[in-house]
SELUMBA-212943 format. One record per residue: residue number from 1; residue in three letters; y, x, z of N, C-alpha, C, O, CB in turn. Coordinates in pm, whole numbers, padded with zeros to 5 digits. Glycine has a CB too. Layout:
REM residues N
k,r,nyy,nxx,nzz,cayy,caxx,cazz,cyy,cxx,czz,oyy,oxx,ozz,cbyy,cbxx,cbzz
NUM,ALA,Y,X,Z,Y,X,Z,Y,X,Z,Y,X,Z,Y,X,Z
...
END
This chain:
REM residues 88
k,r,nyy,nxx,nzz,cayy,caxx,cazz,cyy,cxx,czz,oyy,oxx,ozz,cbyy,cbxx,cbzz
1,UNK,-07567,03457,01325,-07488,03544,01444,-07571,03528,01576,-07555,03607,01669,-07320,03484,01475
2,UNK,-07660,03426,01581,-07728,03386,01708,-07828,03533,01699,-07821,03619,01786,-07820,03206,01703
3,UNK,-07914,03543,01587,-08020,03636,01582,-07919,03781,01574,-07985,03871,01625,-08135,03603,01440
4,UNK,-07808,03824,01537,-07743,03926,01575,-07671,03958,01695,-07622,04070,01711,-07680,03937,01501
5,UNK,-07662,03863,01786,-07627,03847,01902,-07731,03884,01987,-07714,03973,02071,-07585,03729,01920
6,UNK,-07866,03810,01968,-07987,03854,02029,-08037,04009,02026,-08079,04078,02119,-08084,03775,01969
7,UNK,-08019,04043,01891,-08087,04169,01875,-07983,04275,01959,-08022,04364,02034,-08109,04207,01703
8,UNK,-07867,04250,01933,-07763,04361,02016,-07795,04344,02184,-07794,04432,02270,-07569,04316,01984
9,UNK,-07817,04229,02196,-07850,04224,02341,-07980,04269,02403,-07993,04273,02525,-07837,04098,02377
10,UNK,-08077,04302,02319,-08184,04332,02348,-08187,04504,02333,-08281,04559,02390,-08276,04246,02265
11,UNK,-08115,04568,02278,-08075,04716,02279,-08036,04800,02356,-07934,04763,02415,-08006,04738,02223
12,UNK,-08078,04919,02390,-08030,04997,02476,-07921,05033,02456,-07854,05055,02557,-08089,05082,02497
13,UNK,-07857,05056,02326,-07742,05104,02317,-07732,05045,02152,-07829,05023,02079,-07732,05273,02358
14,UNK,-07573,05025,02113,-07551,04986,01990,-07432,05077,01928,-07336,05112,01997,-07524,04837,01993
15,UNK,-07446,05111,01802,-07332,05212,01733,-07289,05117,01612,-07355,05062,01524,-07399,05384,01671
16,UNK,-07149,05121,01642,-07064,05046,01518,-06968,05140,01496,-06953,05240,01565,-06989,04894,01547
17,UNK,-06891,05103,01382,-06772,05131,01333,-06665,05052,01357,-06696,04938,01391,-06782,05143,01219
18,UNK,-06534,05076,01349,-06427,05003,01399,-06414,04867,01348,-06311,04840,01285,-06312,05071,01377
19,UNK,-06503,04779,01367,-06517,04648,01296,-06534,04542,01410,-06536,04567,01530,-06648,04647,01189
20,UNK,-06545,04420,01351,-06578,04278,01410,-06708,04290,01479,-06745,04228,01579,-06587,04160,01297
21,UNK,-06777,04385,01405,-06980,04387,01465,-06934,04450,01594,-06999,04402,01687,-07140,04523,01354
22,UNK,-06845,04541,01633,-06851,04590,01765,-06802,04486,01871,-06841,04488,01987,-06771,04715,01773
23,UNK,-06712,04394,01822,-06669,04326,01922,-06815,04220,01963,-06843,04187,02078,-06521,04251,01873
24,UNK,-06886,04181,01851,-07004,04110,01870,-07109,04211,01972,-07190,04155,02046,-07068,04074,01713
25,UNK,-07099,04337,01967,-07181,04413,02049,-07145,04424,02181,-07227,04453,02269,-07193,04530,02003
26,UNK,-07001,04397,02205,-06972,04418,02337,-06980,04266,02413,-06984,04250,02535,-06824,04492,02346
27,UNK,-06982,04170,02321,-07047,04041,02368,-07157,04017,02419,-07177,03951,02521,-07056,03970,02294
28,UNK,-07251,04080,02337,-07373,04087,02365,-07438,04149,02499,-07547,04113,02544,-07412,04143,02267
29,UNK,-07373,04227,02544,-07408,04316,02685,-07501,04368,02682,-07589,04324,02757,-07420,04262,02804
30,UNK,-07527,04469,02609,-07609,04584,02588,-07557,04696,02680,-07439,04706,02712,-07608,04628,02437
31,UNK,-07646,04772,02718,-07575,04885,02831,-07466,04988,02783,-07389,05038,02865,-07693,04986,02891
32,UNK,-07459,05019,02639,-07361,05065,02602,-07321,05047,02431,-07412,05043,02348,-07378,05190,02651
33,UNK,-07225,05039,02403,-07183,05045,02277,-07103,05144,02220,-06986,05130,02254,-07132,04949,02257
34,UNK,-07131,05275,02119,-07085,05355,02086,-07008,05313,01979,-07070,05259,01887,-07159,05438,02079
35,UNK,-06851,05328,01965,-06780,05295,01821,-06725,05421,01767,-06659,05503,01830,-06653,05184,01832
36,UNK,-06753,05426,01661,-06705,05539,01558,-06607,05470,01459,-06611,05348,01447,-06837,05608,01468
37,UNK,-06506,05557,01378,-06452,05509,01269,-06308,05473,01307,-06271,05507,01419,-06533,05397,01215
38,UNK,-06215,05403,01221,-06106,05382,01232,-06026,05504,01254,-06078,05612,01224,-06099,05295,01314
39,UNK,-05881,05501,01313,-05805,05603,01347,-05835,05647,01475,-05721,05661,01520,-05679,05576,01334
40,UNK,-05905,05676,01558,-05936,05686,01659,-06026,05610,01763,-06010,05595,01884,-05853,05697,01679
41,UNK,-06125,05566,01683,-06244,05486,01756,-06201,05343,01775,-06136,05284,01688,-06283,05551,01907
42,UNK,-06234,05289,01881,-06205,05147,01887,-06064,05107,01868,-05967,05182,01876,-06247,05096,02011
43,UNK,-06065,04973,01839,-05934,04916,01833,-05822,04919,01952,-05875,04956,02057,-05960,04789,01805
44,UNK,-05700,04895,01966,-05643,04899,02077,-05662,04748,02133,-05665,04653,02054,-05500,04953,02061
45,UNK,-05675,04731,02264,-05719,04604,02330,-05866,04571,02355,-05904,04471,02416,-05670,04500,02253
46,UNK,-05955,04677,02295,-06085,04656,02299,-06125,04685,02471,-06208,04618,02532,-06159,04757,02183
47,UNK,-06056,04785,02521,-06060,04798,02659,-06029,04651,02734,-06104,04604,02820,-05954,04910,02697
48,UNK,-05930,04601,02696,-05901,04494,02765,-06020,04377,02773,-06050,04304,02868,-05778,04448,02706
49,UNK,-06078,04385,02633,-06172,04268,02590,-06309,04308,02686,-06378,04224,02745,-06207,04268,02399
50,UNK,-06329,04433,02687,-06465,04457,02752,-06429,04457,02915,-06524,04432,02990,-06539,04615,02697
51,UNK,-06283,04486,02984,-06285,04465,03102,-06274,04313,03139,-06269,04301,03262,-06191,04543,03152
52,UNK,-06270,04195,03076,-06249,04082,03081,-06408,04027,03064,-06444,03937,03141,-06139,04046,02982
53,UNK,-06468,04060,03000,-06618,04014,03004,-06673,04093,03128,-06770,04037,03179,-06708,04050,02855
54,UNK,-06636,04208,03186,-06681,04257,03277,-06676,04167,03397,-06760,04178,03487,-06628,04368,03286
55,UNK,-06578,04075,03402,-06574,04014,03515,-06685,03875,03532,-06680,03791,03622,-06427,03982,03528
56,UNK,-06782,03881,03417,-06872,03832,03421,-07015,03838,03470,-07086,03921,03411,-06860,03824,03352
57,UNK,-07072,03766,03568,-07187,03813,03644,-07304,03873,03577,-07374,03805,03502,-07234,03710,03715
58,UNK,-07330,04015,03603,-07423,04053,03541,-07401,04129,03379,-07485,04136,03288,-07496,03937,03548
59,UNK,-07252,04183,03381,-07201,04232,03256,-07233,04393,03279,-07206,04447,03386,-07031,04188,03228
60,UNK,-07291,04463,03169,-07304,04589,03235,-07256,04697,03104,-07254,04820,03115,-07476,04612,03300
61,UNK,-07221,04628,02991,-07190,04726,02885,-07097,04844,02946,-07034,04823,03049,-07116,04649,02760
62,UNK,-07091,04948,02892,-07002,05083,02885,-06963,05086,02768,-07057,05068,02691,-07065,05218,02915
63,UNK,-06829,05105,02697,-06751,05097,02595,-06725,05259,02588,-06641,05321,02654,-06625,04992,02615
64,UNK,-06804,05303,02504,-06784,05470,02460,-06735,05497,02331,-06786,05439,02236,-06917,05553,02459
65,UNK,-06643,05578,02314,-06569,05614,02183,-06581,05790,02202,-06518,05875,02266,-06383,05540,02177
66,UNK,-06711,05792,02096,-06719,05947,02069,-06609,05995,01968,-06608,05968,01848,-06867,05987,02006
67,UNK,-06497,06087,02050,-06386,06125,01958,-06346,06267,02044,-06334,06266,02167,-06249,05991,01942
68,UNK,-06329,06378,01969,-06261,06483,02007,-06143,06477,02073,-06135,06556,02168,-06244,06545,01919
69,UNK,-06024,06391,02047,-05922,06368,02077,-05923,06301,02228,-05842,06344,02310,-05872,06302,01972
70,UNK,-06002,06213,02260,-05993,06136,02361,-06119,06214,02496,-06120,06181,02615,-06026,05969,02293
71,UNK,-06183,06287,02451,-06324,06322,02503,-06384,06452,02468,-06348,06520,02372,-06420,06225,02458
72,UNK,-06481,06482,02552,-06535,06616,02478,-06647,06601,02384,-06705,06698,02336,-06586,06717,02579
73,UNK,-06675,06487,02359,-06776,06475,02239,-06699,06473,02089,-06583,06439,02066,-06866,06329,02259
74,UNK,-06804,06521,01992,-06716,06527,01859,-06764,06384,01816,-06845,06321,01885,-06752,06667,01734
75,UNK,-06713,06337,01707,-06730,06193,01645,-06818,06211,01539,-06787,06196,01420,-06597,06122,01592
76,UNK,-06962,06253,01594,-07088,06270,01509,-07183,06174,01562,-07155,06130,01674,-07151,06418,01512
77,UNK,-07302,06126,01501,-07401,06078,01539,-07475,06165,01647,-07502,06126,01760,-07467,06051,01431
78,UNK,-07506,06305,01589,-07592,06376,01675,-07516,06388,01835,-07591,06381,01932,-07623,06528,01600
79,UNK,-07381,06405,01854,-07311,06391,01967,-07321,06264,02057,-07327,06265,02180,-07190,06410,01930
80,UNK,-07320,06153,01973,-07328,06037,02035,-07475,06018,02103,-07500,05966,02212,-07293,05933,01934
81,UNK,-07561,06071,02011,-07708,06059,02061,-07724,06173,02179,-07800,06150,02272,-07825,06086,01928
82,UNK,-07657,06287,02173,-07648,06356,02315,-07582,06285,02394,-07650,06283,02496,-07587,06485,02322
83,UNK,-07491,06224,02409,-07424,06139,02521,-07536,06011,02544,-07540,05955,02653,-07253,06079,02468
84,UNK,-07592,05984,02475,-07678,05866,02510,-07816,05919,02598,-07872,05850,02684,-07723,05786,02360
85,UNK,-07856,06046,02561,-07952,06119,02629,-07931,06115,02780,-08013,06074,02862,-07951,06256,02580
86,UNK,-07798,06169,02807,-07732,06177,02926,-07745,06073,03015,-07764,06085,03136,-07612,06194,02906
87,UNK,-07731,05954,02943,-07734,05819,03032,-07847,05795,03064,-07853,05718,03160,-07688,05697,02977
88,UNK,-07968,05838,03014,-08080,05822,03048,-08127,05865,03165,-08244,05847,03195,-08138,05857,02973
END
């Protein structure tokens, strides 16, 4: 798990399905975590989890849910990469 946390911490962005791996990614504090899958992307409560972590000094992660229901982006890798380019 330490190796996985270090890998995510060193990434510019992480991509995950709606699983526990996304929680590890949020905890690792990369600039962005894109969450796909599940019934509408990330699970209920993840905003609260991310907001709690954001109280830590230096926390920077933006939680992004590419989803046509909740935003202008389709739930595809291509559109997530488009969003990532906009962040650069």
